[in-house]
PDB file of N, CA, C and O in Angstrom:
ATOM      1  N   UNK A   1     -29.643  85.797  30.727  1.00  0.00           N
ATOM      2  CA  UNK A   1     -29.227  87.157  30.987  1.00  0.00           C
ATOM      3  C   UNK A   1     -28.140  87.520  29.981  1.00  0.00           C
ATOM      4  O   UNK A   1     -27.265  86.719  29.653  1.00  0.00           O
ATOM      5  N   UNK A   2     -28.230  88.740  29.512  1.00  0.00           N
ATOM      6  CA  UNK A   2     -27.190  89.275  28.634  1.00  0.00           C
ATOM      7  C   UNK A   2     -26.612  90.524  29.291  1.00  0.00           C
ATOM      8  O   UNK A   2     -27.345  91.350  29.835  1.00  0.00           O
ATOM      9  N   UNK A   3     -25.302  90.646  29.234  1.00  0.00           N
ATOM     10  CA  UNK A   3     -24.614  91.831  29.744  1.00  0.00           C
ATOM     11  C   UNK A   3     -23.984  92.528  28.551  1.00  0.00           C
ATOM     12  O   UNK A   3     -23.189  91.935  27.822  1.00  0.00           O
ATOM     13  N   UNK A   4     -24.342  93.780  28.358  1.00  0.00           N
ATOM     14  CA  UNK A   4     -23.865  94.535  27.206  1.00  0.00           C
ATOM     15  C   UNK A   4     -22.933  95.639  27.695  1.00  0.00           C
ATOM     16  O   UNK A   4     -23.312  96.453  28.537  1.00  0.00           O
ATOM     17  N   UNK A   5     -21.723  95.661  27.165  1.00  0.00           N
ATOM     18  CA  UNK A   5     -20.734  96.645  27.602  1.00  0.00           C
ATOM     19  C   UNK A   5     -20.943  98.004  26.939  1.00  0.00           C
ATOM     20  O   UNK A   5     -20.712  99.043  27.557  1.00  0.00           O
ATOM     21  N   UNK A   6     -21.375  97.993  25.694  1.00  0.00           N
ATOM     22  CA  UNK A   6     -21.691  99.220  24.965  1.00  0.00           C
ATOM     23  C   UNK A   6     -22.524  98.840  23.751  1.00  0.00           C
ATOM     24  O   UNK A   6     -22.604  97.666  23.387  1.00  0.00           O
ATOM     25  N   UNK A   7     -23.130  99.814  23.139  1.00  0.00           N
ATOM     26  CA  UNK A   7     -24.155  99.512  22.136  1.00  0.00           C
ATOM     27  C   UNK A   7     -23.690  99.672  20.690  1.00  0.00           C
ATOM     28  O   UNK A   7     -24.470 100.087  19.833  1.00  0.00           O
ATOM     29  N   UNK A   8     -22.439  99.349  20.415  1.00  0.00           N
ATOM     30  CA  UNK A   8     -22.027  99.271  19.015  1.00  0.00           C
ATOM     31  C   UNK A   8     -22.833  98.149  18.366  1.00  0.00           C
ATOM     32  O   UNK A   8     -23.118  97.135  19.003  1.00  0.00           O
ATOM     33  N   UNK A   9     -23.190  98.330  17.129  1.00  0.00           N
ATOM     34  CA  UNK A   9     -24.054  97.366  16.440  1.00  0.00           C
ATOM     35  C   UNK A   9     -23.494  95.942  16.493  1.00  0.00           C
ATOM     36  O   UNK A   9     -24.254  94.981  16.615  1.00  0.00           O
ATOM     37  N   UNK A  10     -22.159  95.803  16.402  1.00  0.00           N
ATOM     38  CA  UNK A  10     -21.578  94.459  16.434  1.00  0.00           C
ATOM     39  C   UNK A  10     -21.695  93.814  17.817  1.00  0.00           C
ATOM     40  O   UNK A  10     -21.545  92.598  17.937  1.00  0.00           O
ATOM     41  N   UNK A  11     -21.955  94.590  18.844  1.00  0.00           N
ATOM     42  CA  UNK A  11     -22.127  94.042  20.184  1.00  0.00           C
ATOM     43  C   UNK A  11     -23.582  93.689  20.476  1.00  0.00           C
ATOM     44  O   UNK A  11     -23.851  92.789  21.272  1.00  0.00           O
ATOM     45  N   UNK A  12     -24.515  94.382  19.845  1.00  0.00           N
ATOM     46  CA  UNK A  12     -25.914  94.183  20.213  1.00  0.00           C
ATOM     47  C   UNK A  12     -26.733  93.400  19.191  1.00  0.00           C
ATOM     48  O   UNK A  12     -27.857  92.999  19.491  1.00  0.00           O
ATOM     49  N   UNK A  13     -26.200  93.175  18.001  1.00  0.00           N
ATOM     50  CA  UNK A  13     -27.008  92.506  16.979  1.00  0.00           C
ATOM     51  C   UNK A  13     -27.420  91.093  17.402  1.00  0.00           C
ATOM     52  O   UNK A  13     -28.567  90.703  17.185  1.00  0.00           O
ATOM     53  N   UNK A  14     -26.525  90.335  17.990  1.00  0.00           N
ATOM     54  CA  UNK A  14     -26.869  88.980  18.434  1.00  0.00           C
ATOM     55  C   UNK A  14     -27.867  89.031  19.593  1.00  0.00           C
ATOM     56  O   UNK A  14     -28.770  88.198  19.672  1.00  0.00           O
ATOM     57  N   UNK A  15     -27.708  89.994  20.478  1.00  0.00           N
ATOM     58  CA  UNK A  15     -28.634  90.130  21.602  1.00  0.00           C
ATOM     59  C   UNK A  15     -30.032  90.457  21.085  1.00  0.00           C
ATOM     60  O   UNK A  15     -31.019  89.916  21.583  1.00  0.00           O
ATOM     61  N   UNK A  16     -30.123  91.334  20.093  1.00  0.00           N
ATOM     62  CA  UNK A  16     -31.422  91.654  19.502  1.00  0.00           C
ATOM     63  C   UNK A  16     -32.102  90.394  18.969  1.00  0.00           C
ATOM     64  O   UNK A  16     -33.297  90.182  19.177  1.00  0.00           O
ATOM     65  N   UNK A  17     -31.335  89.577  18.292  1.00  0.00           N
ATOM     66  CA  UNK A  17     -31.888  88.340  17.731  1.00  0.00           C
ATOM     67  C   UNK A  17     -32.351  87.391  18.836  1.00  0.00           C
ATOM     68  O   UNK A  17     -33.425  86.798  18.740  1.00  0.00           O
ATOM     69  N   UNK A  18     -31.543  87.249  19.881  1.00  0.00           N
ATOM     70  CA  UNK A  18     -31.900  86.361  20.991  1.00  0.00           C
ATOM     71  C   UNK A  18     -33.135  86.859  21.731  1.00  0.00           C
ATOM     72  O   UNK A  18     -33.960  86.059  22.172  1.00  0.00           O
ATOM     73  N   UNK A  19     -33.266  88.172  21.869  1.00  0.00           N
ATOM     74  CA  UNK A  19     -34.455  88.742  22.504  1.00  0.00           C
ATOM     75  C   UNK A  19     -35.695  88.423  21.667  1.00  0.00           C
ATOM     76  O   UNK A  19     -36.721  88.001  22.199  1.00  0.00           O
ATOM     77  N   UNK A  20     -35.589  88.626  20.368  1.00  0.00           N
ATOM     78  CA  UNK A  20     -36.720  88.366  19.479  1.00  0.00           C
ATOM     79  C   UNK A  20     -37.126  86.896  19.497  1.00  0.00           C
ATOM     80  O   UNK A  20     -38.298  86.575  19.301  1.00  0.00           O
ATOM     81  N   UNK A  21     -36.163  86.000  19.731  1.00  0.00           N
ATOM     82  CA  UNK A  21     -36.449  84.573  19.790  1.00  0.00           C
ATOM     83  C   UNK A  21     -36.949  84.147  21.177  1.00  0.00           C
ATOM     84  O   UNK A  21     -37.365  83.002  21.355  1.00  0.00           O
ATOM     85  N   UNK A  22     -36.914  85.049  22.150  1.00  0.00           N
ATOM     86  CA  UNK A  22     -37.397  84.750  23.490  1.00  0.00           C
ATOM     87  C   UNK A  22     -36.383  84.119  24.413  1.00  0.00           C
ATOM     88  O   UNK A  22     -36.751  83.627  25.480  1.00  0.00           O
ATOM     89  N   UNK A  23     -35.120  84.119  24.040  1.00  0.00           N
ATOM     90  CA  UNK A  23     -34.082  83.480  24.857  1.00  0.00           C
ATOM     91  C   UNK A  23     -33.525  84.379  25.955  1.00  0.00           C
ATOM     92  O   UNK A  23     -32.883  83.885  26.882  1.00  0.00           O
ATOM     93  N   UNK A  24     -33.753  85.678  25.872  1.00  0.00           N
ATOM     94  CA  UNK A  24     -33.206  86.616  26.855  1.00  0.00           C
ATOM     95  C   UNK A  24     -34.354  87.253  27.614  1.00  0.00           C
ATOM     96  O   UNK A  24     -35.253  87.843  27.014  1.00  0.00           O
ATOM     97  N   UNK A  25     -34.322  87.134  28.941  1.00  0.00           N
ATOM     98  CA  UNK A  25     -35.364  87.725  29.772  1.00  0.00           C
ATOM     99  C   UNK A  25     -34.836  88.848  30.657  1.00  0.00           C
ATOM    100  O   UNK A  25     -35.615  89.603  31.239  1.00  0.00           O
ATOM    101  N   UNK A  26     -33.506  88.958  30.758  1.00  0.00           N
ATOM    102  CA  UNK A  26     -32.880  90.014  31.555  1.00  0.00           C
ATOM    103  C   UNK A  26     -31.669  90.545  30.795  1.00  0.00           C
ATOM    104  O   UNK A  26     -30.942  89.789  30.151  1.00  0.00           O
ATOM    105  N   UNK A  27     -31.465  91.865  30.882  1.00  0.00           N
ATOM    106  CA  UNK A  27     -30.312  92.493  30.246  1.00  0.00           C
ATOM    107  C   UNK A  27     -29.712  93.512  31.203  1.00  0.00           C
ATOM    108  O   UNK A  27     -30.433  94.256  31.867  1.00  0.00           O
ATOM    109  N   UNK A  28     -28.396  93.536  31.265  1.00  0.00           N
ATOM    110  CA  UNK A  28     -27.679  94.585  31.978  1.00  0.00           C
ATOM    111  C   UNK A  28     -27.094  95.527  30.935  1.00  0.00           C
ATOM    112  O   UNK A  28     -26.317  95.118  30.072  1.00  0.00           O
ATOM    113  N   UNK A  29     -27.480  96.789  31.031  1.00  0.00           N
ATOM    114  CA  UNK A  29     -26.999  97.817  30.115  1.00  0.00           C
ATOM    115  C   UNK A  29     -26.189  98.843  30.888  1.00  0.00           C
ATOM    116  O   UNK A  29     -26.468  99.108  32.057  1.00  0.00           O
ATOM    117  N   UNK A  30     -25.188  99.419  30.240  1.00  0.00           N
ATOM    118  CA  UNK A  30     -24.488 100.517  30.906  1.00  0.00           C
ATOM    119  C   UNK A  30     -25.409 101.731  30.972  1.00  0.00           C
ATOM    120  O   UNK A  30     -26.138 102.016  30.021  1.00  0.00           O
ATOM    121  N   UNK A  31     -25.375 102.441  32.093  1.00  0.00           N
ATOM    122  CA  UNK A  31     -26.131 103.681  32.171  1.00  0.00           C
ATOM    123  C   UNK A  31     -25.557 104.645  31.143  1.00  0.00           C
ATOM    124  O   UNK A  31     -24.339 104.781  31.025  1.00  0.00           O
ATOM    125  N   UNK A  32     -26.423 105.305  30.407  1.00  0.00           N
ATOM    126  CA  UNK A  32     -25.977 106.220  29.352  1.00  0.00           C
ATOM    127  C   UNK A  32     -26.781 107.512  29.455  1.00  0.00           C
ATOM    128  O   UNK A  32     -27.993 107.521  29.237  1.00  0.00           O
ATOM    129  N   UNK A  33     -26.097 108.594  29.789  1.00  0.00           N
ATOM    130  CA  UNK A  33     -26.763 109.881  29.935  1.00  0.00           C
ATOM    131  C   UNK A  33     -27.246 110.429  28.592  1.00  0.00           C
ATOM    132  O   UNK A  33     -28.292 111.073  28.513  1.00  0.00           O
ATOM    133  N   UNK A  34     -26.469 110.164  27.534  1.00  0.00           N
ATOM    134  CA  UNK A  34     -26.812 110.646  26.201  1.00  0.00           C
ATOM    135  C   UNK A  34     -26.826 109.468  25.229  1.00  0.00           C
ATOM    136  O   UNK A  34     -25.854 109.249  24.507  1.00  0.00           O
ATOM    137  N   UNK A  35     -27.924 108.707  25.207  1.00  0.00           N
ATOM    138  CA  UNK A  35     -27.976 107.491  24.378  1.00  0.00           C
ATOM    139  C   UNK A  35     -27.971 107.803  22.885  1.00  0.00           C
ATOM    140  O   UNK A  35     -28.551 108.789  22.430  1.00  0.00           O
ATOM    141  N   UNK A  36     -27.292 106.924  22.135  1.00  0.00           N
ATOM    142  CA  UNK A  36     -27.299 107.053  20.675  1.00  0.00           C
ATOM    143  C   UNK A  36     -28.470 106.246  20.112  1.00  0.00           C
ATOM    144  O   UNK A  36     -29.243 105.656  20.866  1.00  0.00           O
ATOM    145  N   UNK A  37     -28.595 106.226  18.791  1.00  0.00           N
ATOM    146  CA  UNK A  37     -29.719 105.535  18.154  1.00  0.00           C
ATOM    147  C   UNK A  37     -29.742 104.044  18.469  1.00  0.00           C
ATOM    148  O   UNK A  37     -30.810 103.482  18.711  1.00  0.00           O
ATOM    149  N   UNK A  38     -28.572 103.393  18.469  1.00  0.00           N
ATOM    150  CA  UNK A  38     -28.515 101.952  18.764  1.00  0.00           C
ATOM    151  C   UNK A  38     -29.042 101.662  20.169  1.00  0.00           C
ATOM    152  O   UNK A  38     -29.819 100.730  20.373  1.00  0.00           O
ATOM    153  N   UNK A  39     -28.611 102.470  21.130  1.00  0.00           N
ATOM    154  CA  UNK A  39     -29.028 102.302  22.520  1.00  0.00           C
ATOM    155  C   UNK A  39     -30.544 102.470  22.632  1.00  0.00           C
ATOM    156  O   UNK A  39     -31.219 101.663  23.271  1.00  0.00           O
ATOM    157  N   UNK A  40     -31.069 103.516  22.010  1.00  0.00           N
ATOM    158  CA  UNK A  40     -32.497 103.805  22.064  1.00  0.00           C
ATOM    159  C   UNK A  40     -33.317 102.698  21.404  1.00  0.00           C
ATOM    160  O   UNK A  40     -34.355 102.295  21.931  1.00  0.00           O
ATOM    161  N   UNK A  41     -32.859 102.211  20.263  1.00  0.00           N
ATOM    162  CA  UNK A  41     -33.567 101.127  19.579  1.00  0.00           C
ATOM    163  C   UNK A  41     -33.544  99.850  20.414  1.00  0.00           C
ATOM    164  O   UNK A  41     -34.542  99.132  20.480  1.00  0.00           O
ATOM    165  N   UNK A  42     -32.405  99.565  21.053  1.00  0.00           N
ATOM    166  CA  UNK A  42     -32.323  98.378  21.897  1.00  0.00           C
ATOM    167  C   UNK A  42     -33.267  98.501  23.089  1.00  0.00           C
ATOM    168  O   UNK A  42     -33.969  97.546  23.422  1.00  0.00           O
ATOM    169  N   UNK A  43     -33.292  99.658  23.730  1.00  0.00           N
ATOM    170  CA  UNK A  43     -34.215  99.860  24.848  1.00  0.00           C
ATOM    171  C   UNK A  43     -35.664  99.623  24.415  1.00  0.00           C
ATOM    172  O   UNK A  43     -36.437  99.002  25.145  1.00  0.00           O
ATOM    173  N   UNK A  44     -36.027 100.107  23.249  1.00  0.00           N
ATOM    174  CA  UNK A  44     -37.395  99.930  22.743  1.00  0.00           C
ATOM    175  C   UNK A  44     -37.703  98.449  22.508  1.00  0.00           C
ATOM    176  O   UNK A  44     -38.779  97.965  22.861  1.00  0.00           O
ATOM    177  N   UNK A  45     -36.742  97.737  21.904  1.00  0.00           N
ATOM    178  CA  UNK A  45     -36.928  96.306  21.667  1.00  0.00           C
ATOM    179  C   UNK A  45     -37.112  95.557  22.986  1.00  0.00           C
ATOM    180  O   UNK A  45     -37.984  94.695  23.096  1.00  0.00           O
ATOM    181  N   UNK A  46     -36.293  95.885  23.982  1.00  0.00           N
ATOM    182  CA  UNK A  46     -36.388  95.232  25.289  1.00  0.00           C
ATOM    183  C   UNK A  46     -37.743  95.517  25.929  1.00  0.00           C
ATOM    184  O   UNK A  46     -38.350  94.628  26.526  1.00  0.00           O
ATOM    185  N   UNK A  47     -38.211  96.741  25.806  1.00  0.00           N
ATOM    186  CA  UNK A  47     -39.519  97.100  26.355  1.00  0.00           C
ATOM    187  C   UNK A  47     -40.635  96.327  25.657  1.00  0.00           C
ATOM    188  O   UNK A  47     -41.540  95.808  26.311  1.00  0.00           O
ATOM    189  N   UNK A  48     -40.569  96.252  24.324  1.00  0.00           N
ATOM    190  CA  UNK A  48     -41.597  95.535  23.561  1.00  0.00           C
ATOM    191  C   UNK A  48     -41.673  94.063  23.947  1.00  0.00           C
ATOM    192  O   UNK A  48     -42.753  93.472  23.944  1.00  0.00           O
ATOM    193  N   UNK A  49     -40.526  93.470  24.280  1.00  0.00           N
ATOM    194  CA  UNK A  49     -40.480  92.043  24.620  1.00  0.00           C
ATOM    195  C   UNK A  49     -40.516  91.799  26.125  1.00  0.00           C
ATOM    196  O   UNK A  49     -40.303  90.681  26.595  1.00  0.00           O
ATOM    197  N   UNK A  50     -40.790  92.875  26.874  1.00  0.00           N
ATOM    198  CA  UNK A  50     -40.917  92.784  28.336  1.00  0.00           C
ATOM    199  C   UNK A  50     -39.682  92.168  28.996  1.00  0.00           C
ATOM    200  O   UNK A  50     -39.785  91.352  29.912  1.00  0.00           O
ATOM    201  N   UNK A  51     -38.510  92.582  28.503  1.00  0.00           N
ATOM    202  CA  UNK A  51     -37.242  92.119  29.064  1.00  0.00           C
ATOM    203  C   UNK A  51     -36.867  93.033  30.225  1.00  0.00           C
ATOM    204  O   UNK A  51     -36.890  94.258  30.098  1.00  0.00           O
ATOM    205  N   UNK A  52     -36.525  92.426  31.350  1.00  0.00           N
ATOM    206  CA  UNK A  52     -36.095  93.185  32.525  1.00  0.00           C
ATOM    207  C   UNK A  52     -34.728  93.807  32.241  1.00  0.00           C
ATOM    208  O   UNK A  52     -33.817  93.126  31.768  1.00  0.00           O
ATOM    209  N   UNK A  53     -34.588  95.101  32.532  1.00  0.00           N
ATOM    210  CA  UNK A  53     -33.340  95.803  32.277  1.00  0.00           C
ATOM    211  C   UNK A  53     -32.777  96.336  33.588  1.00  0.00           C
ATOM    212  O   UNK A  53     -33.488  96.953  34.382  1.00  0.00           O
ATOM    213  N   UNK A  54     -31.498  96.089  33.797  1.00  0.00           N
ATOM    214  CA  UNK A  54     -30.792  96.668  34.927  1.00  0.00           C
ATOM    215  C   UNK A  54     -29.728  97.590  34.355  1.00  0.00           C
ATOM    216  O   UNK A  54     -28.916  97.178  33.527  1.00  0.00           O
ATOM    217  N   UNK A  55     -29.738  98.830  34.798  1.00  0.00           N
ATOM    218  CA  UNK A  55     -28.765  99.810  34.313  1.00  0.00           C
ATOM    219  C   UNK A  55     -27.586  99.850  35.274  1.00  0.00           C
ATOM    220  O   UNK A  55     -27.749 100.051  36.478  1.00  0.00           O
ATOM    221  N   UNK A  56     -26.401  99.654  34.721  1.00  0.00           N
ATOM    222  CA  UNK A  56     -25.187  99.602  35.521  1.00  0.00           C
ATOM    223  C   UNK A  56     -24.362 100.860  35.317  1.00  0.00           C
ATOM    224  O   UNK A  56     -24.309 101.421  34.223  1.00  0.00           O
ATOM    225  N   UNK A  57     -23.726 101.285  36.385  1.00  0.00           N
ATOM    226  CA  UNK A  57     -22.789 102.399  36.279  1.00  0.00           C
ATOM    227  C   UNK A  57     -21.503 102.022  37.006  1.00  0.00           C
ATOM    228  O   UNK A  57     -21.444 101.012  37.707  1.00  0.00           O
ATOM    229  N   UNK A  58     -20.497 102.831  36.832  1.00  0.00           N
ATOM    230  CA  UNK A  58     -19.172 102.552  37.380  1.00  0.00           C
ATOM    231  C   UNK A  58     -19.260 102.233  38.872  1.00  0.00           C
ATOM    232  O   UNK A  58     -19.887 102.958  39.645  1.00  0.00           O
ATOM    233  N   UNK A  59     -18.618 101.133  39.254  1.00  0.00           N
ATOM    234  CA  UNK A  59     -18.562 100.735  40.647  1.00  0.00           C
ATOM    235  C   UNK A  59     -19.689  99.825  41.098  1.00  0.00           C
ATOM    236  O   UNK A  59     -19.622  99.261  42.191  1.00  0.00           O
ATOM    237  N   UNK A  60     -20.720  99.669  40.288  1.00  0.00           N
ATOM    238  CA  UNK A  60     -21.835  98.802  40.667  1.00  0.00           C
ATOM    239  C   UNK A  60     -21.456  97.343  40.502  1.00  0.00           C
ATOM    240  O   UNK A  60     -20.577  96.998  39.713  1.00  0.00           O
ATOM    241  N   UNK A  61     -22.131  96.494  41.257  1.00  0.00           N
ATOM    242  CA  UNK A  61     -21.971  95.054  41.160  1.00  0.00           C
ATOM    243  C   UNK A  61     -23.334  94.424  40.958  1.00  0.00           C
ATOM    244  O   UNK A  61     -24.357  94.996  41.333  1.00  0.00           O
ATOM    245  N   UNK A  62     -23.341  93.234  40.361  1.00  0.00           N
ATOM    246  CA  UNK A  62     -24.574  92.471  40.272  1.00  0.00           C
ATOM    247  C   UNK A  62     -24.230  91.011  40.454  1.00  0.00           C
ATOM    248  O   UNK A  62     -23.098  90.589  40.220  1.00  0.00           O
ATOM    249  N   UNK A  63     -25.226  90.239  40.878  1.00  0.00           N
ATOM    250  CA  UNK A  63     -25.021  88.813  41.163  1.00  0.00           C
ATOM    251  C   UNK A  63     -25.876  87.959  40.248  1.00  0.00           C
ATOM    252  O   UNK A  63     -27.010  88.301  39.914  1.00  0.00           O
ATOM    253  N   UNK A  64     -25.298  86.843  39.856  1.00  0.00           N
ATOM    254  CA  UNK A  64     -26.018  85.813  39.132  1.00  0.00           C
ATOM    255  C   UNK A  64     -25.753  84.531  39.895  1.00  0.00           C
ATOM    256  O   UNK A  64     -24.618  84.062  39.988  1.00  0.00           O
ATOM    257  N   UNK A  65     -26.824  83.974  40.440  1.00  0.00           N
ATOM    258  CA  UNK A  65     -26.706  82.831  41.347  1.00  0.00           C
ATOM    259  C   UNK A  65     -25.747  83.209  42.466  1.00  0.00           C
ATOM    260  O   UNK A  65     -26.028  84.145  43.215  1.00  0.00           O
ATOM    261  N   UNK A  66     -24.624  82.511  42.604  1.00  0.00           N
ATOM    262  CA  UNK A  66     -23.678  82.797  43.680  1.00  0.00           C
ATOM    263  C   UNK A  66     -22.447  83.550  43.200  1.00  0.00           C
ATOM    264  O   UNK A  66     -21.453  83.626  43.922  1.00  0.00           O
ATOM    265  N   UNK A  67     -22.494  84.101  42.008  1.00  0.00           N
ATOM    266  CA  UNK A  67     -21.333  84.788  41.434  1.00  0.00           C
ATOM    267  C   UNK A  67     -21.599  86.288  41.384  1.00  0.00           C
ATOM    268  O   UNK A  67     -22.648  86.727  40.911  1.00  0.00           O
ATOM    269  N   UNK A  68     -20.646  87.061  41.871  1.00  0.00           N
ATOM    270  CA  UNK A  68     -20.760  88.525  41.863  1.00  0.00           C
ATOM    271  C   UNK A  68     -19.850  89.084  40.773  1.00  0.00           C
ATOM    272  O   UNK A  68     -18.688  88.696  40.652  1.00  0.00           O
ATOM    273  N   UNK A  69     -20.400  89.994  39.991  1.00  0.00           N
ATOM    274  CA  UNK A  69     -19.653  90.646  38.917  1.00  0.00           C
ATOM    275  C   UNK A  69     -19.496  92.114  39.246  1.00  0.00           C
ATOM    276  O   UNK A  69     -18.894  92.859  38.472  1.00  0.00           O
TER     277      UNK A  69
END
């Protein structure tokens, strides 16, 4: 699982590579009402590789095993 705080290229470039290599099967993305090009390209890559995406917004929580974030 990868958790992305925002889609600046320096934050998502490694995730893109890991997705292409098949190491990432789930991604948490911030909900974005007006996505920029980086966000849109990342969404397309995730869709092409059938990566599960969870969109997070302020106040939401998610769990990984027994840990809540």
